[in-house]
C-alpha positions as a printed Julia matrix, in Angstrom:
575×3 Matrix{Float64}:
  -0.08    0.0     0.19
   1.38    3.66   -0.99
   1.88    6.39    1.77
  -1.13    8.04   -0.27
  -3.49    4.78    0.5
  -2.77    5.06    3.9
  -3.42    8.53    3.92
  -6.97    7.82    2.24
  -7.5     5.04    4.57
  -6.68    6.88    7.5
  -8.96   10.4     6.25
 -11.79    7.77    5.29
 -11.4     6.49    9.21
 -11.86    9.68   10.62
 -14.71   10.92    8.82
 -16.62    7.8     9.67
 -15.79    8.7    13.32
 -17.16   12.31   12.74
 -20.35   10.42   11.33
 -20.82    7.86   14.56
 -19.97    4.3    14.61
 -19.73    2.29   11.6
 -21.52   -1.5    12.35
 -21.59   -2.8     9.29
 -19.39   -5.56    7.74
 -20.44   -9.01    5.87
 -20.17  -10.75    8.88
 -22.39   -8.85   11.03
 -24.91   -8.52    7.91
 -25.16  -12.6     8.21
 -25.61  -12.62   12.11
 -28.69   -9.95   11.12
 -30.43  -12.34    9.08
 -29.94  -14.72   11.4
 -31.07  -13.47   14.38
 -34.3   -12.05   11.85
 -34.55  -15.73   10.7
 -34.81  -17.5    14.2
 -32.1   -19.05   13.22
 -29.58  -21.13   16.53
 -32.78  -19.35   18.34
 -31.28  -15.9    17.98
 -28.61  -17.43   19.57
 -24.69  -15.59   19.22
 -22.04  -17.77   20.27
 -18.03  -17.56   18.71
 -14.9   -19.0    19.55
 -11.39  -17.88   19.5
  -9.39  -21.44   18.49
  -5.47  -21.39   18.85
  -3.73  -24.11   18.04
  -0.97  -23.99   21.33
   2.37  -24.6    19.06
   3.48  -21.03   19.28
   2.78  -17.01   20.27
  -0.22  -15.08   19.33
   0.51  -12.18   16.23
  -0.84   -9.33   15.21
  -2.79  -11.41   12.58
  -4.39  -13.39   15.93
  -5.03  -10.13   17.75
  -7.4    -9.17   14.75
  -9.7   -12.72   14.93
  -9.26  -12.08   18.62
 -11.17   -8.76   17.93
 -13.24  -10.28   15.64
 -14.96  -13.12   17.72
 -15.13  -11.35   21.16
 -16.18   -8.4    19.79
 -19.13  -10.19   17.71
 -20.05  -12.04   20.86
 -20.21   -8.73   23.36
 -21.74   -6.57   20.4
 -24.76   -9.64   20.04
 -24.98  -10.01   23.84
 -23.77  -13.45   23.07
 -20.98  -15.68   23.97
 -17.48  -16.26   23.04
 -15.05  -19.35   24.02
 -11.31  -19.73   23.82
 -10.58  -22.81   23.11
  -7.03  -24.69   22.45
  -7.08  -27.14   19.37
  -4.45  -28.79   20.98
  -4.21  -32.23   18.76
  -0.8   -32.11   17.76
   1.33  -33.53   21.17
   4.86  -33.0    19.12
   4.46  -29.33   18.72
   2.4   -28.01   21.84
   3.42  -26.9    24.92
   1.63  -25.39   28.23
   4.52  -23.12   27.69
   2.31  -21.56   24.25
  -1.32  -21.88   26.53
  -0.24  -19.85   29.24
   1.25  -17.31   27.38
  -2.08  -17.23   24.4
  -4.16  -17.31   27.74
  -2.17  -13.79   28.83
  -2.13  -12.06   25.38
  -6.14  -12.74   25.18
  -6.15  -10.97   28.52
  -3.99   -8.49   28.49
  -6.19   -7.25   25.04
  -8.93   -7.09   27.26
 -11.01  -10.0    26.53
 -12.84  -12.22   29.18
 -13.46  -15.56   28.34
 -15.42  -15.85   32.09
 -15.87  -20.03   32.51
 -15.45  -20.82   28.93
 -12.06  -22.55   28.69
 -12.13  -25.19   26.44
  -9.52  -27.72   25.33
 -10.02  -29.93   21.85
  -8.36  -32.86   24.25
 -11.7   -32.38   26.22
 -13.02  -33.91   23.73
 -10.81  -36.77   22.74
 -13.24  -39.67   24.16
 -15.99  -38.52   22.17
 -14.05  -37.95   19.17
 -13.13  -41.36   19.27
 -16.7   -42.67   19.28
 -17.48  -40.38   16.19
 -14.7   -42.64   14.33
 -15.83  -45.35   15.7
 -19.61  -44.23   14.18
 -18.17  -43.24   10.75
 -16.16  -46.6    10.42
 -19.5   -48.4    11.4
 -21.74  -46.2     8.94
 -18.97  -47.8     6.3
 -17.76  -43.82    5.46
 -13.94  -44.23    7.42
 -11.66  -46.92    7.14
  -7.91  -48.08    8.07
  -5.5   -47.67    5.37
  -1.98  -48.55    5.41
  -0.37  -46.86    2.39
   2.7   -45.12    3.63
   2.24  -41.6     3.76
   4.41  -40.9     0.7
   1.85  -43.1    -0.81
  -0.54  -41.27    0.35
   0.36  -38.18   -1.18
   0.71  -40.0    -4.38
  -2.71  -41.82   -4.53
  -4.21  -38.92   -3.79
  -3.61  -36.78   -7.61
  -3.35  -33.63   -7.75
  -5.24  -30.79   -8.83
  -5.64  -31.82  -12.32
  -5.69  -35.13  -11.66
  -8.09  -37.19   -9.95
  -6.74  -39.39   -7.37
  -6.71  -43.31   -6.91
  -8.67  -45.43   -4.7
  -6.39  -47.14   -1.6
  -6.29  -50.64   -1.65
  -7.57  -51.13    1.57
 -10.22  -49.03    0.86
 -12.96  -51.47    1.03
 -12.09  -53.75    4.48
 -14.87  -54.53    6.13
 -16.14  -52.68    8.73
 -15.73  -55.16   11.31
 -11.56  -55.29   10.38
 -11.81  -51.36   10.16
 -13.29  -51.7    13.66
 -10.5   -54.06   15.18
  -7.43  -52.37   13.21
  -8.92  -49.04   15.02
  -9.03  -50.55   18.45
  -5.5   -52.14   17.77
  -4.18  -48.44   16.74
  -5.57  -47.3    20.26
  -4.21  -49.39   22.45
  -0.52  -48.73   21.06
  -0.07  -51.89   18.86
   1.64  -50.3    16.1
   4.39  -47.77   15.74
   4.08  -44.4    14.3
   2.95  -43.85   10.58
   2.4   -47.27    9.91
  -1.97  -46.96    9.8
  -3.81  -44.21    9.67
  -7.86  -43.91    9.82
  -9.16  -42.21    6.71
 -12.83  -40.84    5.79
 -14.01  -42.58    2.72
 -15.67  -40.0     0.38
 -14.69  -39.25   -3.33
 -11.04  -39.75   -4.46
 -11.93  -38.07   -7.77
 -13.44  -34.54   -5.87
 -12.0   -31.38   -7.19
 -11.42  -30.06   -3.71
  -8.44  -31.95   -2.54
  -9.66  -31.72    1.28
 -11.99  -34.58    0.26
 -10.0   -37.35   -1.77
 -10.5   -39.43    1.82
  -8.87  -37.41    4.08
  -6.74  -38.55    7.37
  -8.69  -38.56   10.43
  -6.7   -40.51   13.08
  -2.94  -40.97   13.22
  -0.68  -42.88   15.17
   1.83  -40.44   17.69
   3.64  -42.32   20.6
   3.99  -38.75   22.44
   2.75  -37.57   25.75
   0.02  -34.75   25.61
   0.63  -31.43   27.65
  -3.09  -32.53   29.52
  -4.08  -36.24   28.91
  -0.32  -37.29   29.51
   0.0   -41.31   27.93
  -3.13  -41.75   27.86
  -3.57  -42.02   23.5
  -0.96  -42.77   21.19
  -3.63  -41.78   18.92
  -4.38  -38.29   17.65
  -7.57  -36.68   15.59
  -6.52  -34.68   12.97
  -7.35  -30.83   13.12
  -9.91  -30.63   10.51
 -12.28  -33.67   11.77
 -11.77  -32.15   15.75
 -12.11  -28.04   14.62
 -15.76  -28.79   13.14
 -16.61  -31.32   15.72
 -15.35  -29.18   18.76
 -17.48  -26.06   17.21
 -20.35  -28.98   17.47
 -19.91  -29.73   20.97
 -19.45  -26.68   22.02
 -22.81  -25.09   19.76
 -21.49  -22.63   18.47
 -23.58  -20.78   16.15
 -20.9   -18.46   13.57
 -17.36  -20.37   13.05
 -15.31  -17.31   11.93
 -12.54  -18.67   10.32
  -9.63  -17.28    7.54
 -10.3   -17.55    3.81
  -7.55  -20.86    4.04
 -10.21  -22.81    5.6
 -12.7   -21.75    2.87
 -11.64  -24.93    0.81
 -12.11  -27.42    4.53
 -15.53  -25.68    4.75
 -16.88  -28.93    2.46
 -15.44  -31.35    4.6
 -16.14  -30.32    7.7
 -19.93  -29.95    6.46
 -19.52  -33.95    5.45
 -18.14  -34.89    8.98
 -20.95  -33.03   10.82
 -23.58  -34.52    7.91
 -22.06  -37.91    8.42
 -22.69  -38.12   12.38
 -25.7   -36.14   12.22
 -24.3   -33.58   15.29
 -25.49  -29.27   15.68
 -24.48  -27.96   12.51
 -22.56  -24.61   13.38
 -22.15  -21.84   10.34
 -18.37  -21.45    8.74
 -17.86  -17.81    7.49
 -14.25  -17.13    6.42
 -12.8   -13.39    6.12
  -9.66  -12.24    5.07
  -6.4   -12.64    7.29
  -4.47   -9.86    8.22
  -1.09   -9.88    5.66
   1.02   -6.74    7.26
   3.73   -5.49    5.18
   7.55   -5.47    6.22
   6.83   -8.03    8.56
   6.05  -12.22    8.49
   3.25  -13.95   10.22
   3.68  -17.5     9.44
   4.41  -19.43   12.35
   7.09  -21.48   10.57
   8.83  -18.15    9.64
   8.66  -16.84   12.98
  10.07  -20.07   14.89
  13.05  -19.87   12.43
  13.33  -15.89   13.33
  13.82  -17.16   17.1
  15.72  -20.44   16.75
  18.21  -19.15   14.85
  18.98  -16.3    16.49
  18.08  -13.63   14.47
  16.05  -11.92   17.34
  16.41  -11.97   20.76
  13.35  -14.55   21.53
   9.15  -14.18   20.89
   8.81  -11.18   22.62
  11.38   -9.3    20.9
  10.17   -5.57   20.2
  10.69   -6.21   16.14
   8.19   -9.31   16.09
   4.94   -9.14   14.94
   3.75  -11.11   18.11
   1.4    -9.86   21.08
   3.81  -10.43   23.53
   6.82   -8.5    21.34
   4.29   -5.29   20.6
   3.69   -5.58   24.27
   6.89   -5.16   25.31
   7.66   -2.68   22.54
   4.81   -0.56   24.34
   2.1    -1.28   22.14
  -1.48   -0.67   24.2
  -4.48   -3.19   23.76
  -6.07    0.11   23.18
  -4.06    1.24   20.1
  -4.17   -2.88   18.8
  -8.36   -2.79   19.07
  -8.22    0.64   17.3
  -6.2    -1.3    14.4
  -8.5    -3.73   14.24
 -11.74   -1.63   13.79
  -9.29    0.91   11.15
  -8.68   -2.15    9.28
 -12.21   -3.38    9.36
 -13.35   -6.92    8.01
 -13.38   -8.13    4.27
 -13.51  -11.1     2.05
 -10.19  -10.97    0.24
  -6.76  -10.96    1.1
  -4.65   -7.92    0.86
  -1.9    -6.43    2.11
  -2.42   -3.93    5.03
   0.7    -1.34    5.36
   2.55   -1.12    8.64
   1.97    2.4     8.69
  -1.66    2.07    9.62
  -0.92    0.17   12.75
   1.93    2.76   13.81
  -0.62    5.44   13.39
  -3.14    3.28   15.59
  -0.12    3.24   18.18
   0.63    7.17   18.04
  -3.12    7.82   17.88
  -3.23    5.86   21.69
  -0.06    7.04   23.17
  -1.2    10.88   21.93
  -3.84   11.09   24.08
  -2.15    8.82   27.3
   1.28    8.69   27.37
   2.93   11.55   29.63
   5.77   13.43   28.06
   9.25   14.05   29.5
  12.72   15.53   27.88
  15.39   13.16   26.66
  18.39   13.87   25.12
  19.12   10.63   22.96
  22.7    12.25   20.8
  24.0    14.86   23.45
  25.86   18.0    22.81
  27.24   19.74   26.12
  25.96   23.65   26.35
  27.58   25.78   28.8
  25.26   28.82   29.42
  28.14   31.46   30.4
  26.09   34.35   32.2
  23.74   31.83   34.08
  24.95   31.88   37.96
  27.85   29.41   38.74
  25.98   26.78   41.26
  22.49   28.4    40.67
  19.33   26.04   39.85
  15.96   26.59   39.15
  12.62   24.43   38.76
  10.61   25.01   35.81
   7.2    23.79   35.19
   6.03   21.23   32.38
   3.34   19.86   31.14
   2.8    16.34   31.36
   0.42   15.98   28.3
  -1.07   18.33   26.46
  -3.83   16.56   25.23
  -4.91   15.43   28.58
  -5.02   18.66   30.74
  -5.94   16.31   34.11
  -2.53   14.96   33.73
  -0.96   18.43   35.12
   2.4    19.54   35.05
   5.74   18.53   36.56
   9.04   20.12   37.87
  11.93   19.98   35.39
  15.2    21.46   36.95
  17.24   23.97   35.26
  21.15   24.72   35.78
  24.08   25.94   33.81
  24.8    22.94   31.81
  23.25   21.3    29.54
  22.28   18.8    26.81
  20.88   19.44   23.82
  20.62   17.11   20.7
  23.54   17.03   18.46
  21.31   17.48   15.85
  19.84   20.79   16.99
  23.04   22.68   16.18
  24.91   23.23   13.08
  27.94   25.29   12.41
  27.29   26.19    9.01
  24.05   25.85    8.3
  21.9    26.1     5.14
  19.23   28.23    4.33
  16.36   26.27    6.0
  17.9    25.38    8.82
  15.96   27.13   11.78
  17.77   25.38   15.42
  21.03   26.55   16.94
  23.83   27.72   15.09
  26.41   30.49   15.76
  24.72   33.81   16.64
  21.47   32.33   16.24
  18.65   32.52   18.82
  15.94   29.6    19.74
  14.1    28.55   22.84
  14.7    26.26   25.0
  11.44   24.17   26.23
   9.99   25.23   29.07
  12.54   27.58   30.07
  14.43   30.91   28.13
  15.96   31.99   24.83
  19.13   30.89   24.14
  21.88   32.48   21.84
  25.12   30.62   20.95
  27.86   32.49   21.18
  31.41   30.3    20.27
  31.94   26.28   19.96
  34.82   24.02   21.72
  36.07   21.27   19.04
  38.48   18.17   20.07
  41.83   19.43   19.06
  42.44   16.04   17.52
  39.57   14.86   15.87
  37.74   18.33   15.21
  34.62   17.01   16.69
  32.36   19.73   17.86
  32.22   18.73   21.87
  30.65   21.92   23.39
  28.44   25.18   22.91
  29.61   28.14   24.62
  25.91   30.18   25.08
  23.93   32.91   26.75
  20.12   33.31   28.0
  18.03   36.14   27.99
  16.67   35.98   31.57
  13.47   37.77   31.1
  12.52   35.16   28.67
  11.44   32.9    31.5
   8.75   30.01   30.31
   9.99   30.58   26.92
   8.43   33.94   25.56
   9.78   37.29   25.62
   7.97   40.57   26.69
   9.73   42.5    23.87
   7.52   40.61   21.7
  10.48   39.11   19.53
  10.35   35.82   17.88
  12.16   32.39   17.23
  11.56   29.82   14.65
  12.86   26.84   16.61
  11.92   25.25   20.26
  14.72   22.6    21.43
  14.31   20.33   23.86
  17.3    20.05   26.84
  18.08   18.29   29.83
  19.95   19.64   33.0
  23.78   17.94   32.83
  23.58   18.19   36.72
  20.16   16.18   37.41
  20.36   13.88   34.3
  19.84   10.42   34.23
  21.69    8.26   32.03
  20.02    5.2    30.36
  20.21    2.66   27.38
  18.01    3.4    24.27
  17.42    0.81   21.68
  15.8     2.19   18.28
  13.93   -0.3    16.63
  13.22   -0.58   13.09
  10.96   -2.4    10.45
  12.65   -6.13   10.44
  12.77   -6.63    7.1
  13.44   -3.91    4.05
  10.91   -5.33    1.7
   7.12   -4.17    2.04
   6.18   -8.24    1.2
   8.87  -10.77    2.34
   6.54  -13.45    1.75
   6.78  -13.12   -1.63
  10.5   -13.1    -2.69
  11.39  -13.44   -6.18
  14.42  -14.81   -7.66
  14.67  -17.99   -5.16
  15.72  -15.66   -2.53
  14.7   -16.88    0.92
  12.65  -14.14    3.32
  15.87  -14.35    5.91
  17.86  -12.45    2.55
  15.86   -9.23    3.38
  15.92   -8.62    6.57
  16.41   -5.23    7.91
  20.39   -5.56    9.25
  19.56   -1.71   10.88
  16.63   -2.85   12.69
  18.17   -2.57   16.08
  20.29    0.09   16.99
  21.62    0.71   21.16
  22.4     4.08   22.07
  24.52    4.34   25.75
  24.76    7.8    26.43
  21.29    9.38   26.88
  20.01   11.55   29.07
  16.87   12.24   31.05
  15.03   14.21   33.17
  15.46   12.92   37.12
  11.94   11.6    37.53
  12.62    8.92   34.87
  14.06    7.12   37.53
  10.81    5.85   38.98
   9.4     4.77   35.68
   8.18    0.95   36.24
   8.39   -1.46   33.36
   5.93   -0.85   30.71
   5.65    2.49   31.32
   5.46    4.8    27.6
   6.23    8.07   27.19
   6.41   10.61   24.73
  10.13   11.87   24.17
   9.61   15.22   23.45
  10.26   15.49   19.41
  11.79   12.06   19.43
   8.93   10.11   19.41
   7.34    7.35   21.77
   9.57    4.76   24.18
   8.74    2.24   26.78
  10.67    1.12   29.83
  11.93   -2.64   29.11
  11.42   -5.18   31.14
  15.62   -5.73   31.59
  15.43   -2.26   33.29
  16.52   -2.28   36.9
  16.04    0.69   39.85
  19.26    2.36   39.21
  19.12    1.57   34.81
  16.73    2.1    32.73
  16.65    0.69   29.42
  13.65    2.22   26.39
  12.66    1.06   23.29
  11.38    3.39   20.74
   7.54    1.94   20.26
   7.05    4.49   17.39
   8.04    7.81   15.78
   6.15   11.1    16.05
   5.5    10.74   12.55
   5.84    8.13    9.6
   9.22    8.73    8.85
   9.83    5.13    6.81
   7.19    6.61    4.21
   9.22    9.78    3.95
  12.26    7.02    3.33
  10.16    5.0     0.56
   9.6     8.21   -1.38
  12.92    9.27   -1.29
């Protein structure tokens, strides 16, 4: 998405906000018609059904907001259910992280926490019923043979030589599978559907496979486990879900889900597919995210560059911002690529209203005010948040020696540079007018090491009694009172807009942004920052929004840049 498209979307959203909240999308239209027709007795019951095999990311957040949001809007219910059918890849660590993420986003499943493993006994009986109806059989084909027999999109499959086993033989073999008498991969239970179906999912899909692995909840009770497709739709049925909201990747699975439900003659939820979130400069595939973690390209699942909810939380994104982003992008029927700047816009919108302001200098240059009294210091009033008058003010110490941003000074400035330079007067935020008189450089390197300036004591508070104007206002920190801290500057993890769609056979790893993290050690802050709590987010005036990292201590603060004040990346792309 181009920057212009992003701006149009934001403008359209702001226009909608002015007119009032919109309640229309195609899912709500379906639900409204169902309620009007009396379907499901007018109930609305949704679920968020993650697999506990990884950490949730921003794409899952969209689905969480949709499922819990729909339920709340219609005074319905929403379950949190873990579709835990693969013990090899699943872990209680993921279960705990998912529960934490859903709760952090602001949603409450109350007493409706379920696991597909809760239904393993019932699912087994469902499989037995399919066998008894002649709709399932035990197949001895090896995995590569199953793939070969399935055919292709242009060629029909061919039937397994074991497809016509008797019901009695299939029941006996399936019981032996359950009793652990066969090795992994030796046999599977398959649905008997149609090997010539144009839908590959209908070509005798696998229902159960053998896995001699301990499950995080059922232990070693089972050595056979149901496949996701079989489990997912029947779990929805058992929980009497009314509207099963799925991403478009499951559209071709709906026919198989309907087949299972129809053959077993059980309660039938309605599946509705919507477009999944694809975010620019980001990968959302669990497999790719796992590779980034395991191969050390990031520090972990909660690395602030990761699109995981835990990573976004550590970076300083708020639940409000993520929910606002989900509302902003809406629900669509077709996949598209959403520009990352839309997410960053949502974060700015939220933090601008709620984040307290402080002054921080990340690339310091010393300033000595020659005509300020030696040893004197004073406290100046500073506004905590101009968007929130109730946030009040704070006291900021001022003294003879200050730090300003090195970028705020140029010895030989170009014509449109209005900040500090020799002989030029600027305003110090909340303080005084300041004029640069001389520059001190290192004799060896020629680097500027300090500025000597004068101030006008009649301009306290940043205004002149004689009405003279200045064109720039600089932030600063008193050197005597400054707290030294570490700042981590994060940028996009990838250099191309869609790392999921690479060309010339390149791997997505080839497009990693090697400048996605810069660590600044010599940063100075107002003294009050020493009391900042982990997770607190601030606006560093003129610099951006920053969050206190979990690696901070009482005596040493570490800040992560959450987002810039403006979309600097979009400007970079236009150059």
